[in-house]
Each structure stands twice: as C-alpha cells, then as structure tokens.
C-alpha positions as CSV (number, residue, x, y, z in Angstrom):
1,M,32.5,-14.0,-6.8
2,T,30.4,-10.7,-6.7
3,A,27.3,-12.7,-7.2
4,N,27.8,-14.9,-4.1
5,I,28.5,-11.6,-2.1
6,L,25.1,-10.1,-3.5
7,K,23.1,-13.2,-2.5
8,E,23.7,-12.2,1.3
9,L,21.7,-9.0,0.7
10,Q,19.0,-11.1,-1.0
11,A,17.8,-12.2,2.4
12,I,17.7,-8.8,3.8
13,L,16.3,-6.5,1.1
14,P,12.9,-6.3,-0.7
15,P,13.1,-7.8,-4.2
16,G,12.8,-4.5,-6.0
17,I,15.7,-2.7,-4.2
18,Y,17.8,-5.9,-4.4
19,A,17.4,-5.7,-8.2
20,A,18.3,-2.3,-8.4
21,V,21.7,-3.0,-6.5
22,V,22.3,-6.1,-9.0
23,E,21.9,-3.7,-11.7
24,A,24.0,-0.7,-10.2
25,M,27.0,-3.1,-9.1
26,P,30.0,-2.8,-11.6
27,D,31.2,-5.9,-13.3
28,K,34.8,-5.5,-12.5
29,I,35.0,-5.0,-8.9
30,S,37.3,-6.4,-6.2
31,E,36.0,-8.8,-3.5
32,A,36.9,-6.2,-0.5
33,K,35.3,-3.3,-2.4
34,A,32.1,-5.3,-3.1
35,K,31.7,-6.6,0.4
36,A,32.3,-3.1,1.8
37,I,29.2,-1.9,-0.8
38,V,27.1,-4.9,0.5
39,Q,27.9,-4.0,4.0
40,D,27.0,-0.3,3.7
41,I,23.9,-0.9,2.1
42,A,22.6,-3.5,4.7
43,D,23.4,-1.1,7.4
44,E,21.8,1.8,5.6
45,Y,18.7,-0.5,5.0
46,K,18.5,-1.7,8.6
47,E,18.8,2.2,9.9
48,M,16.1,3.2,7.5
49,K,13.4,0.6,9.1
50,V,10.9,1.9,11.2
51,E,11.5,0.9,14.9
52,A,8.6,-1.3,16.7
53,G,6.2,1.0,18.2
54,E,6.7,3.8,16.0
55,S,3.2,5.7,15.0
56,V,3.5,5.3,11.4
57,G,-0.3,6.3,11.0
58,L,0.2,9.4,13.0
59,V,3.5,10.3,11.4
60,A,1.8,9.8,7.8
61,A,-1.4,11.9,8.7
62,E,0.8,15.0,9.8
63,S,3.0,14.6,6.8
64,I,0.0,14.8,4.6
65,G,-2.2,17.0,6.5
66,E,0.4,19.6,7.2
67,P,1.2,20.6,3.4
68,G,-2.5,20.0,2.8
69,T,-3.5,23.1,4.8
70,Q,-1.2,25.2,2.2
71,M,-2.8,23.6,-0.8
72,T,-5.1,26.0,-3.0
73,L,-8.7,25.1,-4.3
74,D,-7.4,24.8,-7.9
75,T,-9.1,24.0,-11.2
76,F,-6.6,23.9,-14.2
77,H,-8.4,25.0,-17.7
78,F,-7.3,23.7,-20.8
79,A,-7.0,26.7,-23.3
80,G,-9.4,26.4,-26.4
81,V,-11.3,23.6,-25.1
82,S,-14.1,24.8,-23.1
83,E,-15.0,21.4,-21.5
84,M,-11.7,20.6,-20.6
85,N,-11.0,21.2,-16.7
86,V,-8.8,19.3,-14.4
87,T,-9.7,19.3,-10.5
88,M,-6.5,19.7,-8.8
89,G,-5.3,20.7,-5.3
90,L,-7.4,20.0,-1.9
91,P,-10.6,19.1,-4.0
92,R,-8.7,16.2,-5.7
93,I,-6.7,15.0,-2.7
94,I,-10.4,14.7,-0.9
95,E,-11.8,13.0,-4.1
96,I,-9.2,10.4,-4.0
97,L,-8.7,9.7,-0.2
98,D,-12.5,9.7,0.3
99,G,-12.9,7.1,-2.5
100,R,-15.5,8.8,-4.6
101,K,-16.7,7.0,-7.7
102,N,-18.2,9.9,-9.4
103,L,-15.4,12.2,-10.3
104,T,-15.6,15.9,-11.0
105,T,-13.3,15.9,-14.0
106,P,-12.7,12.1,-15.2
107,M,-9.8,12.2,-17.5
108,M,-7.6,9.7,-19.5
109,E,-4.0,10.3,-20.8
110,I,-3.9,7.9,-24.0
111,Y,-0.5,7.0,-25.3
112,L,-0.1,5.7,-28.8
113,K,1.8,3.4,-30.9
114,K,4.1,4.4,-33.7
115,P,3.5,6.0,-36.3
116,Y,0.7,7.7,-34.4
117,S,2.7,8.8,-31.5
118,E,5.0,10.7,-33.9
119,G,2.1,12.8,-35.3
120,Q,0.7,10.9,-38.1
121,D,-2.9,11.2,-38.6
122,I,-3.0,12.4,-34.9
123,K,-6.1,14.4,-35.4
124,K,-8.2,11.6,-37.2
125,V,-6.8,9.3,-34.3
126,A,-8.3,11.5,-31.8
127,L,-11.8,11.9,-33.3
128,M,-12.0,8.0,-33.6
129,I,-11.6,8.0,-29.8
130,R,-14.1,10.8,-29.2
131,E,-17.6,9.7,-28.4
132,T,-19.8,11.0,-31.4
133,K,-23.6,11.4,-31.0
134,L,-26.3,11.8,-33.9
135,K,-26.5,15.5,-32.8
136,D,-22.9,15.7,-33.6
137,I,-23.2,14.9,-37.3
138,A,-26.7,16.5,-37.8
139,A,-27.2,20.0,-39.6
140,E,-30.8,20.2,-38.5
141,F,-33.7,18.3,-36.6
142,S,-37.3,18.9,-37.8
143,I,-40.6,17.2,-36.9
144,N,-43.2,16.0,-39.3
145,V,-46.5,15.9,-37.4
146,A,-48.7,14.8,-40.3
147,D,-46.4,11.6,-41.1
148,N,-45.6,11.1,-37.4
149,R,-41.8,11.0,-38.2
150,I,-38.6,13.0,-37.3
151,E,-36.6,14.3,-40.4
152,V,-32.7,14.6,-39.8
153,Q,-30.6,16.8,-42.1
154,L,-27.1,15.0,-42.1
155,D,-23.8,16.9,-42.3
156,T,-22.2,15.0,-44.8
157,G,-18.8,17.0,-44.3
158,K,-18.6,15.9,-40.8
159,M,-19.5,12.5,-41.3
160,K,-16.8,12.2,-43.9
161,E,-14.3,13.6,-41.5
162,L,-15.3,11.1,-38.7
163,G,-15.3,8.3,-41.3
164,I,-19.1,7.3,-40.8
165,N,-21.2,6.0,-43.5
166,E,-24.7,5.6,-44.0
167,V,-24.7,1.8,-43.3
168,A,-22.8,2.1,-40.2
169,L,-25.1,5.2,-39.2
170,A,-28.2,3.1,-39.6
171,K,-26.9,0.1,-37.7
172,A,-25.8,2.2,-34.7
173,L,-29.4,3.9,-34.7
174,K,-31.2,0.6,-34.7
175,I,-29.2,-0.5,-31.8
176,G,-29.4,2.8,-29.8
177,A,-33.1,3.8,-30.7
178,K,-35.1,0.4,-30.3
179,G,-38.7,0.5,-31.5
180,V,-37.9,3.0,-34.3
181,H,-38.1,2.6,-38.0
182,V,-34.7,4.0,-39.5
183,D,-34.5,5.1,-43.3
184,I,-31.6,6.9,-44.7
185,K,-32.1,8.7,-48.2
186,S,-29.0,10.6,-49.5
187,D,-28.2,13.2,-46.8
188,M,-31.7,12.8,-45.0
189,L,-32.4,10.6,-42.2
190,I,-36.0,9.6,-41.3
191,L,-37.0,8.2,-37.9
192,K,-40.5,6.9,-37.6
193,V,-42.2,5.4,-34.2
194,K,-43.3,1.8,-35.2
195,A,-46.2,1.9,-32.7
196,K,-49.2,3.1,-34.5
197,E,-50.6,4.8,-31.4
198,G,-47.5,7.0,-31.2
199,G,-48.5,10.7,-30.3
200,V,-47.0,14.1,-30.8
201,S,-45.5,13.9,-27.2
202,D,-43.7,10.6,-28.3
203,I,-42.5,12.1,-31.3
204,F,-40.9,15.0,-29.3
205,K,-39.3,12.5,-26.7
206,L,-38.0,10.5,-29.6
207,K,-36.4,13.5,-31.1
208,E,-34.5,14.3,-27.7
209,K,-33.6,10.5,-27.5
210,A,-32.3,10.3,-31.0
211,K,-30.0,13.4,-30.4
212,E,-28.3,11.5,-27.8
213,T,-28.0,8.2,-29.6
214,F,-24.5,6.8,-29.9
215,V,-22.8,6.4,-33.3
216,K,-19.1,6.0,-33.0
217,G,-16.0,6.3,-30.9
218,V,-15.6,5.4,-27.0
219,R,-18.6,5.9,-24.8
220,G,-18.1,8.5,-22.2
221,V,-15.1,10.4,-23.9
222,S,-16.8,13.5,-24.7
223,Q,-13.8,15.5,-25.4
224,V,-10.2,14.9,-26.9
225,L,-6.9,16.9,-26.9
226,P,-3.8,15.9,-28.8
227,V,-0.8,17.4,-27.0
228,K,2.8,16.8,-27.2
229,K,4.5,15.3,-24.4
230,N,8.3,14.5,-24.2
231,N,8.7,14.2,-28.0
232,E,5.4,12.2,-28.5
233,Y,1.9,12.8,-29.0
234,V,-0.4,11.8,-26.3
235,I,-4.3,12.3,-26.2
236,L,-5.9,13.6,-23.2
237,T,-9.5,13.0,-23.1
238,F,-12.5,14.3,-20.7
239,G,-14.5,11.4,-19.7
240,S,-13.0,8.2,-19.1
241,N,-13.7,4.4,-20.5
242,M,-10.4,2.5,-19.9
243,K,-11.8,-1.0,-20.7
244,K,-12.9,0.0,-24.1
245,V,-9.7,2.5,-24.8
246,L,-7.3,-0.4,-24.1
247,Q,-9.3,-2.6,-26.8
248,I,-8.1,-0.2,-29.6
249,P,-5.4,-1.4,-31.7
250,F,-3.2,1.7,-32.1
251,V,-3.3,2.5,-28.4
252,D,-0.4,1.8,-26.2
253,E,-1.9,-0.5,-23.4
254,T,1.1,-0.4,-21.2
255,R,1.2,3.5,-20.4
256,T,-2.3,4.7,-21.0
257,T,-3.9,5.6,-17.7
258,T,-6.9,7.4,-16.2
259,N,-7.4,9.4,-13.0
260,D,-10.4,7.0,-11.9
261,V,-9.1,4.7,-9.3
262,F,-12.0,2.5,-9.5
263,E,-11.8,2.0,-13.2
264,I,-8.3,0.9,-13.1
265,E,-9.4,-1.6,-10.1
266,E,-12.0,-3.0,-12.2
267,T,-9.8,-3.2,-15.2
268,L,-6.4,-3.9,-14.2
269,G,-6.8,-5.2,-10.4
270,I,-6.2,-4.0,-6.9
271,E,-2.3,-4.0,-7.3
272,A,-2.6,-1.2,-10.2
273,A,-5.4,0.6,-8.2
274,R,-3.0,1.1,-5.1
275,Q,-0.4,2.3,-7.4
276,A,-2.9,4.7,-8.9
277,V,-3.6,6.3,-5.4
278,I,0.0,6.8,-4.9
279,D,0.6,8.4,-8.2
280,E,-2.5,10.6,-8.2
281,V,-2.0,11.9,-4.8
282,F,1.8,12.3,-5.4
283,K,0.9,14.3,-8.6
284,V,-1.3,16.7,-7.0
285,I,1.2,17.4,-4.1
286,E,4.1,17.8,-6.7
287,T,2.0,20.1,-8.8
288,Q,1.7,22.2,-5.8
289,G,5.3,22.6,-5.1
290,L,5.1,20.7,-1.6
291,N,7.1,17.7,-0.5
292,V,5.9,14.5,1.2
293,D,7.7,11.4,1.4
294,I,6.2,8.9,-0.9
295,R,6.3,6.1,1.9
296,H,3.4,8.0,3.7
297,L,1.3,8.0,0.5
298,M,2.1,4.1,0.5
299,L,0.9,3.7,3.7
300,V,-2.6,5.4,3.1
301,A,-2.8,3.6,-0.2
302,D,-2.0,0.3,1.7
303,V,-5.0,1.0,4.0
304,M,-7.4,1.8,1.4
305,C,-6.6,-1.2,-0.6
306,A,-5.8,-3.7,2.2
307,D,-9.4,-5.8,1.7
308,G,-8.8,-6.3,-2.0
309,K,-11.1,-3.4,-2.8
310,V,-10.6,0.4,-2.9
311,K,-12.2,1.9,0.1
312,G,-12.3,5.6,1.2
313,I,-11.1,6.8,4.4
314,T,-14.6,7.6,5.5
315,R,-17.2,6.1,8.0
316,Y,-18.4,3.9,5.0
317,G,-15.1,2.9,3.9
318,V,-11.9,2.1,6.1
319,V,-13.6,3.1,9.5
320,R,-16.6,1.1,9.0
321,D,-14.2,-2.0,9.0
322,K,-12.2,-1.6,12.1
323,S,-12.5,-4.2,14.7
324,S,-12.4,-1.8,17.6
325,V,-16.0,-0.6,18.5
326,L,-14.5,2.7,20.3
327,A,-12.4,3.2,17.2
328,R,-15.5,3.1,15.2
329,A,-17.4,5.3,17.5
330,S,-14.6,7.9,17.9
331,F,-15.1,8.8,14.1
332,E,-18.7,9.8,13.3
333,T,-22.2,8.6,14.5
334,P,-20.8,7.2,17.9
335,I,-24.3,6.2,19.3
336,K,-25.1,3.8,16.3
337,H,-21.8,2.1,16.7
338,I,-22.3,1.5,20.4
339,I,-25.8,0.4,20.1
340,N,-24.9,-2.2,17.3
341,A,-21.9,-3.6,19.1
342,S,-23.9,-3.9,22.5
343,L,-26.8,-5.7,20.3
344,Y,-24.3,-8.2,18.9
345,G,-22.4,-8.5,21.9
346,E,-19.1,-7.1,20.6
347,V,-15.7,-7.2,22.4
348,D,-13.1,-4.6,22.2
349,N,-9.5,-5.6,23.1
350,L,-8.2,-2.1,23.2
351,T,-5.1,-3.0,20.8
352,S,-4.8,0.6,19.0
353,V,-4.3,4.2,19.8
354,V,-8.1,5.8,19.9
355,E,-9.7,3.4,22.3
356,N,-7.0,3.6,24.9
357,V,-6.9,7.4,24.7
358,M,-10.7,7.4,25.4
359,L,-10.2,5.2,28.4
360,N,-7.2,7.3,29.6
361,Q,-4.8,4.2,29.4
362,P,-1.1,4.1,28.1
363,V,-1.3,3.9,24.5
364,P,0.5,0.7,22.9
365,V,2.9,2.7,20.8
366,G,6.6,3.8,21.6
367,T,7.3,3.4,25.4
368,G,3.6,2.3,26.0
369,L,4.3,-0.8,24.0
370,P,6.6,-2.9,26.3
371,K,4.7,-4.4,29.5
372,L,6.5,-5.1,32.8
373,V,5.4,-8.5,34.2
374,A,6.4,-8.9,38.1
375,K,6.5,-12.3,39.7
376,N,4.6,-12.5,43.1
377,K,6.2,-14.3,45.9
378,K,4.4,-17.1,47.1
C-alpha cells in the first residue's frame, strides 16, 4: 500500500530526492500517516521551486560574490614537505571559475585498497607512485671529455628502496634518452652519444637531459605525503596524473580524485567535471568558514559545463558563446564584438537582462516578464 502512495511522488520529485524518501520511509506505517507525509513532501518541494521570472543568475552571483569579498589570499603549507603548498581562498576560487588549465598547485588525493589503506607498506606504496628521475637515484654525475661520455655514480641504497634494478633502469633510459648508448657496470652508469660528431656542448646537454630522464612511478607526481584520514591512510600528492594513477592495482579508483577539473573531464567525463567544480568551490568556501547555498554553486557549474566541455566564466569561455551581441559586448572588448556582429549580420532578440538594461527597456525578469496585449477596436 505504501508503495502505491509513494508512486504519486515519483511524478513530482527528482529521482535523487525520490530515492531518499523511499529509503527513509518506515516499513510499518499506517496509510493515513504515509499519505500525510507524502502530501507534506510534495507541498515542501513545490514551495522550494524557483518562481517564474526569478533572477537565479543574479542571486547566485550575489550569494557567491558577497562572501567572496571576505576571503583571504591563502596558501596552506604542509609541514615537513617543502614543495607541498595548497592554493586556497580567493585565488583558488578564481582558478576554478576562470577555467584555468595550468594550476598553481595541482594535487591528488589517492585512496588505497586494503591492506594498504590500513597502513601496510604505506611508505613503499607512496614511493611507487612518486615520479623518480635519474637525478633522484644518482650520487654523482661526471663528464669524461676524452672518451666523450657521462659517468653516473648510482646510489644503490636508494635504488633498492625504490625497487629499481639495473635492467629496469637501462630500459627506462633507452626510452627516455634516445640516440644514447647505455651501459651499466656494477654501480656505475655510462652514457655515450652514438653520433661520432658529438662535441663537448652535446655532452653537457646530454648530462642535463639525463638528469631529468623518467625512470619509475607516475609522471607529473613530484611529491607524495601519506596521511591518516578518518581511520584510513590516504596519499596526498603534489602534481596530478589521474589517468595513470587509476591504472595502479592497489588504488581505490572509486574515490581517488584530483583538484584539476580538466583532468577529471578528460578521464571521467563532463558529469564528473561538473561535480568536481561544485565540490572544489564548496570546499574552499567551507574552509574559509563561510556559508553559501550549494544550489548557487550548482548553477555556476551548470553554466560552465552546459556545452559538454568545461568553460571558464571569461571572455574566452562562457561569455564568447552567448547568443546576444550586446551581452557579449558588455563584458569586455565591446568594439570587436559589435564590428564582428555587423560584418556577419547578427540579430539580437533582446531576450536577456544585460541587453535590455543597455537599451533602457524593461528587463524580462520578475514583473517585467508578463506582457499586456490589448485588442484594438476596428
């Protein structure tokens, strides 16, 4: 009987809210009580809906902008790890909403499967993820000009700690440093330019290139920090490479995330990117001790992701795609937009707020939305 009563709600409520109501409804409940609950939920939902003509964009902009003025220009530093800084506060909000692809501090939060999440071999696991370059496992670099070669004294202790053997090292160097002859004798690595005409300058260039050659781990992840979070171990990283990290067998791919929205879009799709925009902005606002209704953030995320790609709220992103010529011109570079529109013969239907304000006409929101039509007598 309760199931039939709940079905009435299915046509009214969004699927997420309906599923939550079904889960929360008690098994043993009288028909009258169930009907009363369903009625209350339906009334509450109808009341919470935005009225026609409500300026949702304006309200959202005010609601995010007002607490935004109280935000600090924050950078959080992890004690003990020199490179690990986290951009927070206003710079981080600007970074997300502008849709910047090059982040100041790209980071990942890597969740692990058992038994690693319980702390087993946590340091070893973290080092497996960190990007290891040749300079990290080398004790000394020296140049032998007479024989036209570079001699690298290897740190065997570090190699053992990182689980790198001579075969793996030689293979990585052959891929990373092409056109170079690689030879390993006990703890000495010898690199020689294959071309006969290799001069002294080429040897020095090769030395610098060899230092940065990728050997093991995940490219782009320069630092790792295992931390305990809610009774489990999580690895925080400086640098991000979601695609590669999700392929590691001991990583919990259902919860691992990055603060790079574009990387999430590329790996998991636009829906995940939209959620990431909401989560990242909300996280910053919450950390600052401010309170913004999440629906305002959802609206901003919807606008940014509406075209199936993440676009920043800038003249190169969302504003460029506006259908109204005057709305585009009102933001930045007005002459360019007006000249282009006149060349292509664009028409502005004046359906939005900005263009009507510019022309001193009633704005089509609130009371400006309804139109009065009078019938003339013949």
